[in-house]
N, C-alpha and C positions, 0 to 999 in steps of 0.2 A: 165491259170489254176488258179483256186480257193479254198484254203484250208482252211478249217473250222477250229476251236479252239474252247472248251467250259471247263468250269469249274464251280463250285459253287459261286466262286467270282473273285478276282484278282489275286488269285494263278496261274493261268493259263497264266498270262501275261508274268510271267517269263520265260515259256515255249515260248511263241509267240516270245519275243525279241529274245531268241536264234535262232529260228526257221528264222527269219527275216535277222538276220546276215548272217547265211550260204547259205541261200535260198532266195536271195532278189527279184528274178525275177517272182514274184507271186504275186495275189491276197489274202489277208486275210481277213475272217471274224471270229470275236470273239466273244462270247457268254457268258456272266457271269449271272448265276442265282442268284442274290444276294437277291432277295426276299425269296429264301429259304434256305440260308446260316444258318448254317453249314449242309454238307451233312452228315458229320461224325457221326452225331448223330441220322439220321433217319433210317428207316429201308431199308434193300436191296431193297424190291419190290418198294417202294418208289422212291428210288435213280434210279432204272431201269425206271420207269414211266417218271421221269423228263429226264433222258437220251434220252428216245426214242422220246420225244416231241421237244427236242433242235436239235435232228439229224435231224427230219422232217423239222425243219425250215431251218437248213443247206443246207439240199439237195434241198430244194425250192429255195436257193439262189445261186444254182449252184455249190455246194462245191463236188469236186469229191474224196477228201481224207479228213477225218476229225480226228484232234488230241483229244483223251479223257485226257484233260490236268488236270486230277485229278483222284488221287489214288482211292480214296472212288468210284466214278463212273466208275471208269475201273474194280476195283474188283465186284461192282454190275451188271455191264451190258456189259463190252466187248464183251463176247462172244455172248450174247443174241443179240447185234447189228449187229455183222458180219454174225449171220443167218438170221436176219430179214432184212437187207439191204445187199445181197451178192452182188451188183454192185459198194459198197462203199469201199474205202479202209480206214482201221481204224489203228491207231496207238495208243496203250493206254500205261498207267503208271504201274509200277510193282516195289515195294520195293527191292532195289539194296542189296539183300541178297547174293548172288553166289559172286559178287565182292568185297563185304564186308569181306566175309568167306575169300575169296582167298587170300586178302593182310593182313589179321588180322596176327600179329605173338603172341598175347597173346591167340588167340581162344575166345575173348570175343569181342562181338559185340553189340553196343545200336542201336536202333531203334526208331526213334521218327514218330508216325503216328496218325491218328485218330482212333477213338473205332472201327467204323464200317470197316477199313481197317485191323486193328489187329484182329478183329474177323472174318473175312472174309475166305472163303475157298480157294480162291486163294491165300491169303498170307501164310496159314497155309500150304498149299501144296509147297510153295517157302521154307519156312523152313524145310520142311521135306526133300524135295529133294536136297537142296543145303547147308543146316545147318551144317550137319556133325556132328563132335565132339563138334562144337563151343558152345558156352554159349551165348545164346540173351537175352537181358534187354531190356525192352520194356516201352515206356511210350506215353500216349495220349496228353500230354501237353496242357490239358483243359483250354481253353480261348484265347490260341494263336491266333487261325484262326480268332477269331472277333477282337483283337487288331490289328494286321496285315490288317485288312480290314479297320480299322480306319488311317492307314498309320502311325501308331506310331511303326516306325521299331527299335528303339531306345529307348523306354519308359523303365522306371522303372517296370512296370508291366511286359512287355514281359521280362527284364532279371530275375524278380523273377520268373515267370513260366518256363522259361529255366534253370535257377539255381536249382531249384526243381526237375525237371525231369531229368537233367543230372548229378549232383552231385553224386546220388549213383550209378551211372553207372561208374563214375570215380573211386569211393571208390571200385568197383568191378574189376577194371584194365582194362576197354574198351581202345582198341587202335583204333577204327574205329568206326563211327556213320552214320548211313544211314538216312536221310531226306525223310520220307516216305509220305509228303504230300507236295503239289507244292506251299502252303502259306510258307512253313518253310525256303527257301531258302532267303526270305525277311530278317529275321533275322540272316543270317549266320555270320556277324560281330560281333553279341553278342555269338553266337553259339562257334565261334574260341576265343573268348576272354575269355570264361568259360573251353574249353577243352584244349586250348594252342596248342603248336607244333607238341607233341608227338602223336595227335590223328586226324588221317584223317577224314575229313566230306567228305560225298559222295552227291553231288548234282546231282539229274538225268537229269536236262535239257540238257546238252551236248549231253550225249548220246540219248536223245529223239529227237533231232534234227538231230543228224546223222542217227538215223534208220529212219526218216521221208525221208531224202534226198535220202538214198538207196532205200526205197520204192518207190518213183518216179522214180528214174532212172531203176528199174527193169520192172517198168510197162511204160516205154517211154513216162513218162509225167514230166520230169524233164527240168524246165526252168530255164537258169540261167542267164538271162539278169542282167546287174550290175545296171540297173534302176528300181527304188522300184515300187511295184505296189500298187494297192488301198487296204487301211486298213480301214475296217468298225468293229465298236464295239457295242455291243448291250448289255443292262442289263434290267433285271426284277427288279431292285432295284433303287436307288437315283441317278439321273442322273448328279446332279451336284456335289454330292461327288467323283464319279467315273471321273468325268473331271479332278477334281482337281488330282487325283492319276494319270491319263494318262498324264497330263500335266508336273507332275514331273517324268515320266518315259520315254516318248517318246518326240522325236523332230521335229517329221514329222507330215503332216496334217492327222488328223481322222476323219472320218464321224462316229459321235455319236448318236445313236438312243435308244429311249426306246421300251421294248416289254412287252406285259401282257400276261399273261396264260388264256385262254381261255377254252370254254367247252372241253370235253374229252382231255384233257391237249394238247391244241393246243397253239402254240405261234403265237401271232398278232403282227406286228410292228405298233407301236403309232406314228404318224407324229407329 
C-alpha cells in the first residue's frame, strides 16, 4: 500500500511523521511544492491547480490514498479533488474549531492560520457550524511559514512573529489555541512558552493520522507490518536545503528527488 502526502513545503512532514509512527507498514511518497510556497497568499484557483497536478503525480506513483497535509490546499481543493478522482481516498486538513470550542472554558479561542485558510468558505462554514457563542480571535502570523521553511524553529524572528500574534489573544482571555497550518506545529515549543500552561494548544497531526488509519481499515487497505516501508520525498524547490531538513527530522533511509512543473501543470521527475 502506498500513501501519498503533499504540502506547499515542509509543514506536511509533521503529519507524515505521525502517519509513519502509527501506520508503519506502508510505503510513503511525500511532495513538497516549495517553488510555490507560501500557498496561503495565493488565489484559491491557483492552489487548486497545483493540488490537482500533485495529485496526478502521486496517482502515477501508485498512491491509493492521499493526505492533503496543508490547510490551505485542503480548503481550496479537497472537495474538487474528491470529485475529480473518485477512485482515490483523500484525507484533508481542517482547523480544529469544533474541539477547541468544546474544551474552552472561557468561550474564547485563538486560531493561527494562513490568509487563504481564514478567508476560505470551508473555514467560515466551520466557524458558523461549530463556533456557537464562542469568540474567535484570528491571526495569519505573516512570515512564519517562510521562517519555518528555513528550519529556524527557535529563531528570534519566529518568537517575535508569534508573540505579536498571540499576545492580543491572551489579553482577551483565550484558553485554547488552534494551529491551523501544518507548518505551525514546528514552532510549538515557542508557542507553549508564550501561552503558558493554562492555554491548550491543538496540534492537528495526531487526529489526521488516526483518521487516515481508520479510513484504511474501513476500506480493507490497512497494513500493520512492524517493518517500515519505503519513503520517497520529492520537492520542486531546493533539494540540498530539504535534505538538511530531512536529516534533522528522520533517522531512516529516504529516496530524495527533484520535480519540476511542466506544461499544463504536469509534474516531472528529474533524475
